[in-house]
The first five atom37 places (N, CA, C, CB, O) and aatype in JSON, in Angstrom:
{
  "aatype": [12, 15, 1, 10, 19, 9, 10, 19, 10, 10, 19, 10, 19, 19, 7, 17, 17, 10, 5, 1, 1, 9, 0, 1, 10, 1, 5, 14, 7, 0, 14, 5, 0, 14, 7, 7, 15, 1, 7, 11, 0, 14, 0, 14, 5, 3, 12, 19, 19, 4, 0, 8, 4, 7, 19, 8, 10, 14, 15, 0, 3, 0, 17, 9, 5, 3, 1, 10, 15, 18, 4, 4, 6, 6, 8, 1, 1, 10, 7, 14, 11, 0, 15],
  "atom_mask": [
    [1, 1, 1, 1, 1],
    [1, 1, 1, 1, 1],
    [1, 1, 1, 1, 1],
    [1, 1, 1, 1, 1],
    [1, 1, 1, 1, 1],
    [1, 1, 1, 1, 1],
    [1, 1, 1, 1, 1],
    [1, 1, 1, 1, 1],
    [1, 1, 1, 1, 1],
    [1, 1, 1, 1, 1],
    [1, 1, 1, 1, 1],
    [1, 1, 1, 1, 1],
    [1, 1, 1, 1, 1],
    [1, 1, 1, 1, 1],
    [1, 1, 1, 0, 1],
    [1, 1, 1, 1, 1],
    [1, 1, 1, 1, 1],
    [1, 1, 1, 1, 1],
    [1, 1, 1, 1, 1],
    [1, 1, 1, 1, 1],
    [1, 1, 1, 1, 1],
    [1, 1, 1, 1, 1],
    [1, 1, 1, 1, 1],
    [1, 1, 1, 1, 1],
    [1, 1, 1, 1, 1],
    [1, 1, 1, 1, 1],
    [1, 1, 1, 1, 1],
    [1, 1, 1, 1, 1],
    [1, 1, 1, 0, 1],
    [1, 1, 1, 1, 1],
    [1, 1, 1, 1, 1],
    [1, 1, 1, 1, 1],
    [1, 1, 1, 1, 1],
    [1, 1, 1, 1, 1],
    [1, 1, 1, 0, 1],
    [1, 1, 1, 0, 1],
    [1, 1, 1, 1, 1],
    [1, 1, 1, 1, 1],
    [1, 1, 1, 0, 1],
    [1, 1, 1, 1, 1],
    [1, 1, 1, 1, 1],
    [1, 1, 1, 1, 1],
    [1, 1, 1, 1, 1],
    [1, 1, 1, 1, 1],
    [1, 1, 1, 1, 1],
    [1, 1, 1, 1, 1],
    [1, 1, 1, 1, 1],
    [1, 1, 1, 1, 1],
    [1, 1, 1, 1, 1],
    [1, 1, 1, 1, 1],
    [1, 1, 1, 1, 1],
    [1, 1, 1, 1, 1],
    [1, 1, 1, 1, 1],
    [1, 1, 1, 0, 1],
    [1, 1, 1, 1, 1],
    [1, 1, 1, 1, 1],
    [1, 1, 1, 1, 1],
    [1, 1, 1, 1, 1],
    [1, 1, 1, 1, 1],
    [1, 1, 1, 1, 1],
    [1, 1, 1, 1, 1],
    [1, 1, 1, 1, 1],
    [1, 1, 1, 1, 1],
    [1, 1, 1, 1, 1],
    [1, 1, 1, 1, 1],
    [1, 1, 1, 1, 1],
    [1, 1, 1, 1, 1],
    [1, 1, 1, 1, 1],
    [1, 1, 1, 1, 1],
    [1, 1, 1, 1, 1],
    [1, 1, 1, 1, 1],
    [1, 1, 1, 1, 1],
    [1, 1, 1, 1, 1],
    [1, 1, 1, 1, 1],
    [1, 1, 1, 1, 1],
    [1, 1, 1, 1, 1],
    [1, 1, 1, 1, 1],
    [1, 1, 1, 1, 1],
    [1, 1, 1, 0, 1],
    [1, 1, 1, 1, 1],
    [1, 1, 1, 1, 1],
    [1, 1, 1, 1, 1],
    [1, 1, 1, 1, 1]
  ],
  "atom_positions": [
    [[-134.77, -180.07, 5.75], [-134.48, -178.75, 6.36], [-133.95, -177.76, 5.33], [-133.45, -178.9, 7.49], [-134.28, -176.58, 5.35]],
    [[-133.12, -178.29, 4.43], [-132.57, -177.34, 3.43], [-133.62, -176.88, 2.45], [-131.42, -178.0, 2.65], [-133.5, -175.78, 1.92]],
    [[-134.73, -177.7, 2.18], [-135.8, -177.27, 1.38], [-136.6, -176.1, 2.05], [-136.71, -178.47, 1.1], [-137.07, -175.17, 1.39]],
    [[-136.71, -176.2, 3.32], [-137.46, -175.16, 4.07], [-136.65, -173.84, 3.99], [-137.71, -175.6, 5.61], [-137.25, -172.78, 3.82]],
    [[-135.37, -173.88, 4.1], [-134.5, -172.69, 4.03], [-134.64, -172.07, 2.63], [-132.99, -173.06, 4.34], [-134.8, -170.86, 2.5]],
    [[-134.56, -172.9, 1.6], [-134.69, -172.42, 0.25], [-136.04, -171.81, 0.0], [-134.43, -173.52, -0.72], [-136.15, -170.76, -0.64]],
    [[-137.08, -172.46, 0.51], [-138.46, -171.93, 0.38], [-138.63, -170.59, 1.04], [-139.46, -172.9, 0.97], [-139.21, -169.68, 0.45]],
    [[-138.11, -170.43, 2.3], [-138.14, -169.18, 3.0], [-137.42, -168.08, 2.22], [-137.53, -169.35, 4.36], [-137.94, -166.97, 2.07]],
    [[-136.17, -168.42, 1.72], [-135.44, -167.41, 0.9], [-136.26, -167.01, -0.32], [-134.04, -167.96, 0.45], [-136.34, -165.83, -0.65]],
    [[-136.86, -167.96, -0.99], [-137.59, -167.66, -2.17], [-138.8, -166.76, -1.92], [-138.01, -168.92, -2.81], [-139.14, -165.89, -2.71]],
    [[-139.44, -167.01, -0.79], [-140.61, -166.16, -0.42], [-140.09, -164.74, -0.11], [-141.39, -166.77, 0.84], [-140.75, -163.77, -0.49]],
    [[-138.98, -164.58, 0.56], [-138.45, -163.33, 0.92], [-138.02, -162.55, -0.35], [-137.3, -163.52, 1.87], [-138.32, -161.36, -0.46]],
    [[-137.36, -163.18, -1.26], [-136.97, -162.52, -2.54], [-138.2, -162.08, -3.31], [-136.12, -163.47, -3.43], [-138.23, -160.95, -3.8]],
    [[-139.22, -162.92, -3.44], [-140.44, -162.54, -4.18], [-141.12, -161.4, -3.48], [-141.41, -163.74, -4.33], [-141.57, -160.46, -4.13]],
    [[-141.21, -161.44, -2.13], [-141.8, -160.36, -1.44], [-141.09, -159.02, -1.59], [0.0, 0.0, 0.0], [-141.73, -157.99, -1.77]],
    [[-139.75, -159.06, -1.5], [-138.93, -157.91, -1.73], [-139.13, -157.32, -3.13], [-137.5, -158.27, -1.52], [-139.24, -156.1, -3.29]],
    [[-139.18, -158.23, -4.15], [-139.43, -157.74, -5.56], [-140.74, -157.08, -5.74], [-139.35, -158.87, -6.54], [-140.86, -156.03, -6.38]],
    [[-141.75, -157.72, -5.14], [-143.11, -157.16, -5.2], [-143.24, -155.78, -4.54], [-144.08, -158.12, -4.54], [-143.9, -154.86, -5.03]],
    [[-142.55, -155.7, -3.41], [-142.61, -154.39, -2.66], [-141.98, -153.25, -3.49], [-141.85, -154.5, -1.26], [-142.5, -152.14, -3.56]],
    [[-140.86, -153.57, -4.11], [-140.18, -152.58, -4.85], [-141.04, -152.22, -6.16], [-138.74, -153.1, -5.2], [-141.09, -151.06, -6.57]],
    [[-141.63, -153.15, -6.74], [-142.5, -152.95, -7.92], [-143.69, -152.08, -7.57], [-143.0, -154.3, -8.48], [-144.06, -151.21, -8.35]],
    [[-144.29, -152.3, -6.43], [-145.5, -151.53, -6.04], [-145.04, -150.08, -5.72], [-146.25, -152.2, -4.76], [-145.69, -149.1, -6.08]],
    [[-143.86, -150.0, -5.03], [-143.41, -148.66, -4.67], [-143.1, -147.85, -5.93], [-142.18, -148.72, -3.76], [-143.33, -146.64, -5.92]],
    [[-142.58, -148.45, -7.02], [-142.24, -147.77, -8.25], [-143.5, -147.29, -8.94], [-141.43, -148.68, -9.16], [-143.54, -146.19, -9.48]],
    [[-144.54, -148.14, -8.92], [-145.82, -147.76, -9.57], [-146.53, -146.67, -8.86], [-146.74, -148.93, -9.66], [-147.33, -145.97, -9.47]],
    [[-146.27, -146.49, -7.61], [-146.96, -145.46, -6.84], [-146.32, -144.12, -6.96], [-147.03, -145.83, -5.41], [-146.93, -143.12, -6.6]],
    [[-145.06, -144.06, -7.46], [-144.34, -142.8, -7.56], [-144.97, -141.97, -8.71], [-142.79, -143.06, -7.82], [-145.34, -142.54, -9.73]],
    [[-145.1, -140.64, -8.55], [-145.66, -139.79, -9.56], [-144.63, -139.78, -10.77], [-145.95, -138.3, -8.96], [-143.41, -139.72, -10.58]],
    [[-145.16, -139.85, -11.94], [-144.38, -139.86, -13.15], [-143.77, -141.19, -13.45], [0.0, 0.0, 0.0], [-142.91, -141.27, -14.33]],
    [[-144.18, -142.24, -12.76], [-143.62, -143.59, -13.07], [-144.12, -144.06, -14.39], [-144.0, -144.62, -12.0], [-145.26, -143.76, -14.74]],
    [[-143.35, -144.75, -15.14], [-143.82, -145.25, -16.38], [-144.99, -146.27, -16.19], [-142.67, -145.88, -17.12], [-144.98, -147.09, -15.27]],
    [[-145.95, -146.17, -17.05], [-147.12, -147.08, -16.93], [-146.8, -148.43, -17.56], [-148.39, -146.46, -17.62], [-145.95, -148.54, -18.43]],
    [[-147.49, -149.43, -17.11], [-147.35, -150.77, -17.73], [-147.93, -150.75, -19.12], [-148.04, -151.87, -16.88], [-148.89, -150.01, -19.33]],
    [[-147.45, -151.49, -20.07], [-148.0, -151.51, -21.4], [-149.44, -152.0, -21.31], [-147.15, -152.4, -22.35], [-149.75, -152.95, -20.6]],
    [[-150.32, -151.29, -22.06], [-151.69, -151.64, -22.08], [-152.46, -151.07, -20.86], [0.0, 0.0, 0.0], [-153.67, -151.27, -20.74]],
    [[-151.79, -150.41, -20.01], [-152.4, -149.8, -18.83], [-153.14, -148.47, -19.2], [0.0, 0.0, 0.0], [-153.29, -148.13, -20.38]],
    [[-153.57, -147.8, -18.22], [-154.3, -146.57, -18.42], [-153.22, -145.53, -18.92], [-155.06, -146.11, -17.05], [-152.15, -145.43, -18.33]],
    [[-153.51, -144.82, -19.95], [-152.57, -143.84, -20.4], [-153.05, -142.44, -20.22], [-152.24, -144.06, -21.81], [-154.24, -142.15, -20.38]],
    [[-152.15, -141.59, -19.89], [-152.51, -140.19, -19.7], [-152.72, -139.52, -21.06], [0.0, 0.0, 0.0], [-152.51, -140.1, -22.12]],
    [[-153.13, -138.29, -20.97], [-153.41, -137.53, -22.2], [-152.0, -137.23, -22.9], [-154.24, -136.12, -21.85], [-150.99, -137.02, -22.23]],
    [[-152.02, -137.23, -24.18], [-150.84, -136.87, -24.93], [-150.61, -135.4, -24.81], [-150.98, -137.27, -26.38], [-151.56, -134.64, -24.65]],
    [[-149.34, -134.94, -24.89], [-149.16, -133.44, -24.72], [-149.78, -132.73, -25.87], [-147.64, -133.03, -24.62], [-149.84, -133.29, -26.97]],
    [[-150.23, -131.56, -25.68], [-150.86, -130.73, -26.69], [-149.86, -130.47, -27.85], [-151.36, -129.4, -26.06], [-148.68, -130.24, -27.54]],
    [[-150.21, -130.48, -29.09], [-149.31, -130.15, -30.14], [-148.89, -128.66, -30.04], [-149.95, -130.46, -31.5], [-149.64, -127.81, -29.58]],
    [[-147.69, -128.4, -30.47], [-147.17, -127.04, -30.43], [-147.07, -126.54, -31.88], [-145.76, -126.97, -29.69], [-146.82, -127.3, -32.81]],
    [[-147.28, -125.15, -32.04], [-147.01, -124.58, -33.35], [-145.5, -124.51, -33.57], [-147.65, -123.19, -33.48], [-144.72, -124.16, -32.69]],
    [[-145.14, -124.87, -34.8], [-143.79, -124.92, -35.22], [-143.46, -123.66, -36.12], [-143.53, -126.26, -35.99], [-144.28, -123.26, -36.94]],
    [[-142.31, -123.09, -35.95], [-141.86, -121.98, -36.83], [-140.53, -122.36, -37.39], [-141.78, -120.6, -36.06], [-139.87, -123.32, -36.98]],
    [[-140.14, -121.51, -38.39], [-138.84, -121.74, -39.1], [-137.93, -120.58, -38.8], [-139.05, -121.9, -40.66], [-138.36, -119.43, -38.87]],
    [[-136.69, -120.86, -38.48], [-135.71, -119.87, -38.24], [-135.5, -119.09, -39.53], [-134.41, -120.5, -37.73], [-135.28, -119.72, -40.56]],
    [[-135.56, -117.75, -39.54], [-135.37, -116.89, -40.74], [-133.97, -116.97, -41.18], [-135.74, -115.44, -40.48], [-133.7, -116.73, -42.35]],
    [[-133.0, -117.31, -40.3], [-131.6, -117.31, -40.7], [-131.09, -118.68, -41.16], [-130.75, -116.82, -39.55], [-130.43, -118.74, -42.2]],
    [[-131.34, -119.75, -40.48], [-130.85, -121.07, -40.88], [-131.84, -122.04, -41.4], [-130.19, -121.67, -39.8], [-131.49, -123.06, -41.98]],
    [[-133.13, -121.72, -41.19], [-134.17, -122.63, -41.67], [-134.58, -123.81, -40.76], [0.0, 0.0, 0.0], [-135.44, -124.61, -41.13]],
    [[-133.97, -123.9, -39.61], [-134.38, -124.99, -38.65], [-135.78, -124.76, -38.16], [-133.43, -125.07, -37.44], [-136.2, -123.61, -37.99]],
    [[-136.51, -125.83, -37.94], [-137.8, -125.84, -37.4], [-137.78, -125.96, -35.85], [-138.58, -126.96, -38.04], [-137.02, -126.78, -35.33]],
    [[-138.54, -125.21, -35.12], [-138.55, -125.26, -33.67], [-139.94, -124.86, -33.18], [-137.44, -124.33, -33.06], [-140.73, -124.26, -33.91]],
    [[-140.23, -125.2, -31.93], [-141.53, -124.81, -31.37], [-141.58, -123.26, -31.19], [-141.77, -125.55, -29.99], [-140.58, -122.62, -30.87]],
    [[-142.78, -122.69, -31.42], [-142.85, -121.24, -31.34], [-142.53, -120.71, -29.94], [-144.23, -120.77, -31.76], [-142.08, -119.58, -29.78]],
    [[-142.75, -121.57, -28.94], [-142.5, -121.17, -27.56], [-141.06, -120.96, -27.33], [-143.01, -122.18, -26.59], [-140.71, -120.16, -26.46]],
    [[-140.15, -121.64, -28.08], [-138.72, -121.54, -27.89], [-138.07, -120.56, -28.86], [-138.09, -122.9, -28.05], [-136.85, -120.36, -28.81]],
    [[-138.83, -119.94, -29.73], [-138.26, -119.06, -30.77], [-138.02, -117.65, -30.25], [-139.19, -119.0, -31.98], [-138.72, -117.15, -29.37]],
    [[-136.98, -117.03, -30.83], [-136.69, -115.59, -30.57], [-137.46, -114.86, -31.75], [-135.01, -115.26, -30.55], [-137.3, -115.19, -32.92]],
    [[-138.28, -113.85, -31.37], [-139.04, -113.15, -32.37], [-138.55, -111.72, -32.46], [-140.55, -113.2, -32.05], [-138.29, -111.06, -31.46]],
    [[-138.43, -111.27, -33.69], [-138.07, -109.85, -34.0], [-138.68, -109.5, -35.37], [-136.46, -109.63, -34.02], [-138.54, -110.24, -36.34]],
    [[-139.34, -108.38, -35.4], [-139.97, -107.93, -36.61], [-140.83, -109.02, -37.31], [-138.91, -107.43, -37.56], [-140.8, -109.21, -38.52]],
    [[-141.57, -109.72, -36.44], [-142.48, -110.8, -36.9], [-141.78, -111.97, -37.63], [-143.52, -110.2, -37.83], [-142.41, -112.77, -38.32]],
    [[-140.44, -112.02, -37.44], [-139.7, -113.18, -37.94], [-139.22, -114.01, -36.78], [-138.51, -112.76, -38.8], [-139.0, -113.46, -35.7]],
    [[-139.05, -115.31, -36.94], [-138.69, -116.21, -35.81], [-137.22, -116.64, -36.11], [-139.72, -117.53, -35.69], [-136.78, -116.79, -37.25]],
    [[-136.51, -116.82, -34.96], [-135.14, -117.22, -35.0], [-134.92, -118.28, -33.93], [-134.21, -116.02, -34.81], [-135.61, -118.3, -32.91]],
    [[-133.95, -119.14, -34.17], [-133.73, -120.31, -33.25], [-132.84, -119.95, -32.09], [-133.1, -121.49, -34.02], [-132.82, -120.65, -31.08]],
    [[-132.08, -118.84, -32.23], [-131.15, -118.42, -31.08], [-130.92, -116.89, -31.17], [-129.71, -119.22, -31.16], [-131.25, -116.26, -32.18]],
    [[-130.35, -116.33, -30.13], [-130.13, -114.92, -30.11], [-129.09, -114.46, -31.19], [-129.66, -114.52, -28.72], [-129.19, -113.39, -31.78]],
    [[-128.12, -115.35, -31.39], [-127.07, -115.06, -32.41], [-127.74, -114.9, -33.78], [-125.98, -116.22, -32.46], [-127.43, -113.94, -34.49]],
    [[-128.65, -115.79, -34.17], [-129.31, -115.71, -35.42], [-130.21, -114.48, -35.5], [-130.09, -116.95, -35.65], [-130.3, -113.83, -36.55]],
    [[-130.88, -114.16, -34.38], [-131.71, -113.01, -34.36], [-130.95, -111.71, -34.56], [-132.44, -112.98, -33.12], [-131.45, -110.76, -35.18]],
    [[-129.71, -111.69, -34.01], [-128.84, -110.56, -34.19], [-128.35, -110.44, -35.62], [-127.68, -110.66, -33.27], [-128.22, -109.33, -36.14]],
    [[-128.08, -111.56, -36.26], [-127.57, -111.54, -37.61], [-128.67, -111.22, -38.65], [-126.93, -112.89, -37.92], [-128.4, -110.72, -39.74]],
    [[-129.92, -111.53, -38.25], [-131.09, -111.19, -39.09], [-131.35, -112.27, -40.15], [0.0, 0.0, 0.0], [-130.68, -113.3, -40.12]],
    [[-132.27, -112.1, -41.05], [-132.65, -113.02, -42.07], [-131.43, -113.33, -42.97], [-133.84, -112.46, -42.89], [-130.59, -112.47, -43.25]],
    [[-131.4, -114.61, -43.41], [-130.29, -115.01, -44.3], [-130.5, -114.32, -45.73], [-130.23, -116.65, -44.43], [-131.59, -114.32, -46.3]],
    [[-129.39, -113.75, -46.22], [-129.53, -113.09, -47.53], [-129.56, -114.18, -48.61], [-128.35, -112.06, -47.79], [-128.8, -115.15, -48.55]],
    [[-130.43, -114.01, -49.58], [-130.56, -115.01, -50.62], [-129.56, -114.85, -51.68], [-131.88, -114.97, -51.2], [-129.55, -115.63, -52.63]]
  ]
}
């Protein structure tokens, strides 16, 4: 009798675990299993250098003034670093 109870509990636990696993895989943006089908890699972005501090950042995130790129509004306001 006790073996039957343990077997039923084991089947219920495995079923619960499989149900959660399948639900996670069906969610959009869920991590894929290793070796599974992989989506396309994100497109590379052009990088620019801040004219004030020299940090590299994606051009989409840069502040542009007078054809120079800056990493933040403060550096744009201060202008290019004096040599």
